[in-house]
Every structure is written in C-alpha cells, then in structure tokens.
BATOR-474717 format. One record per residue (C-alpha): residue in three letters; z, y, x. Coordinates in Angstrom, 2 decimals, m for minus. Example, Ala and Ser with C-alpha at 12.3 -4.5 7.8 and 13.67 -1.06 7.14 Angstrom:
<recs>
@aa: ALA	w: 7.80	v: m4.50	u: 12.30 .
@aa: SER	w: 7.14	v: m1.06	u: 13.67 .
</recs>
This chain:
<recs>
@aa: UNK	w: 0.07	v: 4.28	u: m6.63 .
@aa: UNK	w: 2.87	v: 3.43	u: m4.23 .
@aa: UNK	w: 5.98	v: 1.35	u: m3.66 .
@aa: UNK	w: 9.61	v: 1.58	u: m2.60 .
@aa: UNK	w: 11.44	v: m1.19	u: m0.75 .
@aa: UNK	w: 15.10	v: m1.56	u: 0.22 .
@aa: UNK	w: 16.65	v: m4.47	u: 2.09 .
@aa: UNK	w: 20.25	v: m5.07	u: 0.99 .
@aa: UNK	w: 21.15	v: m8.24	u: 2.85 .
@aa: UNK	w: 19.97	v: m10.75	u: 5.44 .
@aa: UNK	w: 16.25	v: m10.86	u: 6.19 .
@aa: UNK	w: 14.10	v: m13.29	u: 4.21 .
@aa: UNK	w: 13.74	v: m16.50	u: 6.21 .
@aa: UNK	w: 10.93	v: m19.04	u: 6.27 .
@aa: UNK	w: 11.85	v: m22.36	u: 4.71 .
@aa: UNK	w: 14.59	v: m20.96	u: 2.45 .
@aa: UNK	w: 14.27	v: m20.63	u: m1.32 .
@aa: UNK	w: 14.31	v: m17.31	u: m3.18 .
@aa: UNK	w: 13.73	v: m16.20	u: m6.75 .
@aa: UNK	w: 11.91	v: m13.05	u: m7.83 .
@aa: UNK	w: 12.84	v: m11.36	u: m11.10 .
@aa: UNK	w: 10.22	v: m8.84	u: m12.25 .
@aa: UNK	w: 10.79	v: m6.29	u: m14.99 .
@aa: UNK	w: 8.78	v: m3.36	u: m16.36 .
@aa: UNK	w: 10.73	v: m0.16	u: m15.73 .
@aa: UNK	w: 8.39	v: 2.28	u: m17.42 .
@aa: UNK	w: 4.92	v: 2.79	u: m18.91 .
@aa: UNK	w: 3.36	v: 6.25	u: m19.22 .
@aa: UNK	w: m0.11	v: 7.13	u: m20.50 .
@aa: UNK	w: m1.71	v: 10.41	u: m19.43 .
@aa: UNK	w: m5.06	v: 12.16	u: m19.76 .
@aa: UNK	w: m6.60	v: 13.56	u: m16.57 .
@aa: UNK	w: m9.87	v: 14.39	u: m14.85 .
@aa: UNK	w: m10.44	v: 10.66	u: m14.32 .
@aa: UNK	w: m9.94	v: 10.01	u: m18.04 .
@aa: UNK	w: m7.12	v: 8.12	u: m19.68 .
@aa: UNK	w: m4.66	v: 6.66	u: m17.17 .
@aa: UNK	w: m1.71	v: 4.33	u: m17.63 .
@aa: UNK	w: 1.11	v: 4.48	u: m15.07 .
@aa: UNK	w: 3.20	v: 1.31	u: m14.84 .
@aa: UNK	w: 6.37	v: 0.91	u: m12.76 .
@aa: UNK	w: 7.49	v: m2.63	u: m11.95 .
@aa: UNK	w: 10.84	v: m3.60	u: m10.46 .
@aa: UNK	w: 11.16	v: m6.79	u: m8.39 .
@aa: UNK	w: 14.49	v: m8.25	u: m7.25 .
@aa: UNK	w: 14.47	v: m11.03	u: m4.65 .
@aa: UNK	w: 17.58	v: m13.28	u: m4.58 .
@aa: UNK	w: 18.56	v: m16.11	u: m2.24 .
@aa: UNK	w: 18.83	v: m19.27	u: m4.34 .
@aa: UNK	w: 21.84	v: m20.76	u: m2.52 .
@aa: UNK	w: 23.99	v: m17.69	u: m1.92 .
@aa: UNK	w: 22.90	v: m15.70	u: m4.99 .
@aa: UNK	w: 22.63	v: m12.60	u: m2.78 .
@aa: UNK	w: 19.93	v: m10.04	u: m3.51 .
@aa: UNK	w: 18.07	v: m9.49	u: m0.26 .
@aa: UNK	w: 15.22	v: m7.19	u: m1.31 .
@aa: UNK	w: 14.56	v: m4.68	u: m4.08 .
@aa: UNK	w: 11.06	v: m3.37	u: m4.74 .
@aa: UNK	w: 9.66	v: m0.78	u: m7.13 .
@aa: UNK	w: 5.90	v: m0.80	u: m7.52 .
@aa: UNK	w: 3.78	v: 1.93	u: m9.12 .
@aa: UNK	w: 0.45	v: 0.77	u: m10.55 .
@aa: UNK	w: m2.27	v: 2.93	u: m12.12 .
@aa: UNK	w: m4.74	v: 1.60	u: m14.70 .
@aa: UNK	w: m7.89	v: 3.46	u: m15.72 .
@aa: UNK	w: m9.38	v: 3.10	u: m19.20 .
@aa: UNK	w: m12.65	v: 1.19	u: m19.41 .
@aa: UNK	w: m15.64	v: 3.50	u: m19.78 .
@aa: UNK	w: m18.42	v: 2.55	u: m22.22 .
@aa: UNK	w: m21.85	v: 2.23	u: m20.67 .
@aa: UNK	w: m22.31	v: 2.93	u: m16.96 .
@aa: UNK	w: m19.21	v: 3.03	u: m14.74 .
@aa: UNK	w: m18.05	v: 6.35	u: m13.38 .
@aa: UNK	w: m19.27	v: 6.69	u: m9.82 .
@aa: UNK	w: m16.62	v: 7.30	u: m7.19 .
@aa: UNK	w: m17.69	v: 9.31	u: m4.15 .
@aa: UNK	w: m16.45	v: 9.47	u: m0.60 .
@aa: UNK	w: m14.97	v: 12.93	u: m0.92 .
@aa: UNK	w: m14.30	v: 14.58	u: 2.42 .
@aa: UNK	w: m11.46	v: 16.85	u: 3.41 .
@aa: UNK	w: m9.12	v: 17.80	u: 6.21 .
@aa: UNK	w: m6.26	v: 15.36	u: 6.83 .
@aa: UNK	w: m2.80	v: 16.94	u: 6.97 .
@aa: UNK	w: m0.59	v: 14.65	u: 9.01 .
@aa: UNK	w: 3.13	v: 14.99	u: 8.22 .
@aa: UNK	w: 4.14	v: 15.04	u: 11.91 .
@aa: UNK	w: 2.84	v: 14.75	u: 15.48 .
@aa: UNK	w: 2.18	v: 11.09	u: 16.13 .
@aa: UNK	w: 4.22	v: 9.17	u: 18.71 .
@aa: UNK	w: 2.41	v: 5.87	u: 18.09 .
@aa: UNK	w: m1.15	v: 5.20	u: 16.98 .
@aa: UNK	w: m3.34	v: 2.24	u: 16.16 .
@aa: UNK	w: m7.00	v: 2.34	u: 15.16 .
@aa: UNK	w: m8.39	v: m0.27	u: 12.79 .
@aa: UNK	w: m11.53	v: m1.09	u: 10.80 .
@aa: UNK	w: m11.05	v: m3.30	u: 7.69 .
@aa: UNK	w: m13.71	v: m6.02	u: 7.59 .
@aa: UNK	w: m14.79	v: m8.02	u: 4.55 .
@aa: UNK	w: m13.44	v: m11.36	u: 5.81 .
@aa: UNK	w: m9.95	v: m9.87	u: 6.27 .
@aa: UNK	w: m9.95	v: m8.33	u: 2.78 .
@aa: UNK	w: m11.01	v: m11.66	u: 1.28 .
@aa: UNK	w: m8.23	v: m13.50	u: 3.11 .
@aa: UNK	w: m5.64	v: m10.89	u: 2.16 .
@aa: UNK	w: m6.63	v: m11.23	u: m1.51 .
@aa: UNK	w: m6.08	v: m14.98	u: m1.20 .
@aa: UNK	w: m2.71	v: m14.44	u: 0.51 .
@aa: UNK	w: m1.53	v: m12.25	u: m2.39 .
@aa: UNK	w: m3.13	v: m14.43	u: m5.09 .
@aa: UNK	w: m4.97	v: m11.23	u: m6.03 .
@aa: UNK	w: m8.19	v: m12.05	u: m7.90 .
@aa: UNK	w: m9.24	v: m8.43	u: m8.55 .
@aa: UNK	w: m12.84	v: m8.44	u: m7.38 .
@aa: UNK	w: m12.92	v: m4.86	u: m6.06 .
@aa: UNK	w: m11.24	v: m6.19	u: m2.90 .
@aa: UNK	w: m13.88	v: m8.78	u: m1.94 .
@aa: UNK	w: m16.97	v: m8.66	u: m4.21 .
@aa: UNK	w: m19.19	v: m5.72	u: m3.25 .
@aa: UNK	w: m21.97	v: m6.13	u: m5.88 .
@aa: UNK	w: m19.35	v: m6.22	u: m8.65 .
@aa: UNK	w: m17.34	v: m3.37	u: m7.15 .
@aa: UNK	w: m20.35	v: m1.05	u: m6.93 .
@aa: UNK	w: m22.17	v: m2.02	u: m10.15 .
@aa: UNK	w: m19.23	v: m2.60	u: m12.51 .
@aa: UNK	w: m16.36	v: m0.49	u: m11.15 .
@aa: UNK	w: m18.33	v: 2.41	u: m9.68 .
@aa: UNK	w: m16.81	v: 2.41	u: m6.20 .
@aa: UNK	w: m19.09	v: 3.02	u: m3.19 .
@aa: UNK	w: m17.83	v: m0.12	u: m1.40 .
@aa: UNK	w: m15.14	v: m2.80	u: m1.46 .
@aa: UNK	w: m11.65	v: m1.24	u: m1.72 .
@aa: UNK	w: m8.90	v: m1.92	u: 0.83 .
@aa: UNK	w: m5.62	v: m3.15	u: m0.69 .
@aa: UNK	w: m2.76	v: m0.66	u: m0.82 .
@aa: UNK	w: m0.22	v: m3.32	u: 0.28 .
@aa: UNK	w: m2.38	v: m4.07	u: 3.33 .
@aa: UNK	w: m2.24	v: m0.41	u: 4.38 .
@aa: UNK	w: 1.52	v: m0.44	u: 3.81 .
@aa: UNK	w: 1.79	v: m3.55	u: 5.97 .
@aa: UNK	w: m0.11	v: m1.83	u: 8.79 .
@aa: UNK	w: 2.31	v: 1.12	u: 8.72 .
@aa: UNK	w: 5.48	v: m0.99	u: 8.82 .
@aa: UNK	w: 4.04	v: m3.27	u: 11.50 .
@aa: UNK	w: 3.33	v: m0.25	u: 13.72 .
@aa: UNK	w: 6.99	v: 0.76	u: 13.43 .
@aa: UNK	w: 8.23	v: m2.77	u: 14.06 .
@aa: UNK	w: 6.14	v: m3.18	u: 17.20 .
@aa: UNK	w: 6.92	v: 0.31	u: 18.48 .
@aa: UNK	w: 10.68	v: m0.03	u: 17.98 .
@aa: UNK	w: 11.55	v: m3.64	u: 18.90 .
@aa: UNK	w: 15.09	v: m4.60	u: 17.95 .
@aa: UNK	w: 15.33	v: m2.08	u: 15.10 .
@aa: UNK	w: 15.48	v: m3.44	u: 11.54 .
@aa: UNK	w: 13.99	v: m1.72	u: 8.48 .
@aa: UNK	w: 16.50	v: m0.65	u: 5.83 .
@aa: UNK	w: 14.01	v: 0.91	u: 3.39 .
@aa: UNK	w: 10.37	v: 1.89	u: 3.11 .
@aa: UNK	w: 8.50	v: 4.11	u: 0.67 .
@aa: UNK	w: 4.81	v: 4.94	u: 0.58 .
@aa: UNK	w: 2.20	v: 6.58	u: m1.62 .
@aa: UNK	w: m1.56	v: 6.13	u: m1.67 .
@aa: UNK	w: m3.42	v: 9.45	u: m1.52 .
@aa: UNK	w: m7.12	v: 8.60	u: m1.24 .
@aa: UNK	w: m9.06	v: 5.31	u: m1.21 .
@aa: UNK	w: m10.03	v: 3.38	u: 1.89 .
@aa: UNK	w: m13.12	v: 1.17	u: 1.84 .
@aa: UNK	w: m14.48	v: m1.74	u: 3.82 .
@aa: UNK	w: m15.61	v: m0.73	u: 7.34 .
@aa: UNK	w: m13.94	v: 2.69	u: 7.18 .
@aa: UNK	w: m12.45	v: 3.68	u: 10.54 .
@aa: UNK	w: m8.76	v: 4.48	u: 10.14 .
@aa: UNK	w: m5.88	v: 5.53	u: 12.39 .
@aa: UNK	w: m2.36	v: 4.31	u: 11.62 .
@aa: UNK	w: 0.33	v: 6.66	u: 12.98 .
@aa: UNK	w: 4.10	v: 6.95	u: 13.14 .
@aa: UNK	w: 6.66	v: 9.40	u: 14.49 .
@aa: UNK	w: 10.43	v: 9.81	u: 14.53 .
@aa: UNK	w: 11.60	v: 12.62	u: 12.25 .
@aa: UNK	w: 15.30	v: 11.78	u: 12.76 .
@aa: UNK	w: 17.28	v: 9.12	u: 14.61 .
@aa: UNK	w: 16.97	v: 6.60	u: 11.78 .
@aa: UNK	w: 13.88	v: 7.96	u: 9.97 .
@aa: UNK	w: 10.24	v: 7.42	u: 10.87 .
@aa: UNK	w: 7.28	v: 9.11	u: 9.18 .
@aa: UNK	w: 4.21	v: 6.87	u: 8.80 .
@aa: UNK	w: 0.71	v: 7.73	u: 7.66 .
@aa: UNK	w: m2.93	v: 6.66	u: 7.79 .
@aa: UNK	w: m5.90	v: 8.96	u: 8.34 .
@aa: UNK	w: m9.30	v: 7.75	u: 7.20 .
@aa: UNK	w: m11.60	v: 8.95	u: 10.00 .
@aa: UNK	w: m14.71	v: 8.12	u: 7.97 .
@aa: UNK	w: m13.87	v: 10.47	u: 5.09 .
@aa: UNK	w: m11.61	v: 12.72	u: 7.20 .
@aa: UNK	w: m8.84	v: 12.41	u: 4.61 .
@aa: UNK	w: m5.22	v: 11.35	u: 4.59 .
@aa: UNK	w: m5.30	v: 7.87	u: 3.01 .
@aa: UNK	w: m1.58	v: 7.25	u: 2.53 .
@aa: UNK	w: 1.81	v: 8.26	u: 3.89 .
@aa: UNK	w: 5.38	v: 7.04	u: 3.75 .
@aa: UNK	w: 8.83	v: 6.96	u: 5.27 .
@aa: UNK	w: 10.69	v: 4.16	u: 7.02 .
@aa: UNK	w: 14.48	v: 4.23	u: 7.23 .
@aa: UNK	w: 15.95	v: 2.13	u: 10.05 .
@aa: UNK	w: 19.15	v: 0.13	u: 9.77 .
@aa: UNK	w: 22.04	v: 1.21	u: 12.06 .
</recs>
C-alpha cells in the first residue's frame, strides 16, 4: 500500500470550501503467499469551490486480503535488518499509543477496528497487536520535513508501506536531502528492526 500526492495550486486553507472527486483507477486481483489479494488504486482530486482550481491530486493504493474460513491467519513480528535509503540528516523517535490511534481513526472517519480494538484485531484479523495507520506514518514523515525545512513548501510526496507497525512499537522517523529539491524520508521500526515505510518529498522552488 502507498500513496502519491501532488499540489498544483494554492495550499488548502481552513474555512474555505473544497470538493473531492474520487474515482477508481484500477482493480487487480493476484494470488500470493498471503492468499488472494485485491489491489485497488483510487484517484482523488480536490478542487476549490469558488475558483474551480484543482489544488491537490492524490492516488491511493489499497490492498484487500480474502477472508479465510475458520481461524484467521496469524501475522508475526518478523525481524530483519533495516536498509535506510540514505544517511539521515533529521531524526525523530516516536511510540504510537492506543489513545492516539483511536483519535486518528476518528479524525479520518476510519471505523476499521484493527486500528483501535485489540481483542478484535488479534482474535479476528490475526495481527499480534493494533495496527498503526499508514496515513499516520506518512504524516509523520512529511511533518519532519516541514519542521526541518521551514519556509519550504511541498510540491509532491510519494510513499510505500513495507512492513507493519503496531501499537507501542518504537520507531525512528528520518529524512535526508538527496538533491536540492528532493528529500528522502523513511521510518525504521526499532522493535522489529525492519524498514516500515519509505518515500520521497519534492520541494517547490
């Protein structure tokens, strides 16, 4: 799963009205080690109501897993060696707590219980703990860039999730310039010793 964002006009402003048009770009069904998977790509266009100008384009990749009869497949905290894409210039450590995940679910109107209901998540979905939202991890990466480079505006942002992050995992959010207008961002899960997600931020001139 992952997303791609590009800002094509003025920044979204509080108190102003916008419309979002969502369309399905593609649906692909594949068989893998995890069973039958459906890959859905959604396209979202955000337009200012008064000016009619499109201010943000988003493509979102979502993965659905087929329901398993009987007991859920148990996910494990697989361990590995994280391979960071660059040497970090900026870092921030963070531990996702249950109350934050619950509030973030409410903020997104996301009722999927794997993000706030541990008994359901473990017993019904087979995860070892409550799962951290992918958009929340993306938010942490872009916020690190914004705070580290005050005065610079984001032109585009892409990211991909690589391995899951769970409640109370200890993670490190990192960023580094790879060119004058390009910043690599990534998150290492220090609990599982794996790369959780990575992306690229392009800065506006």
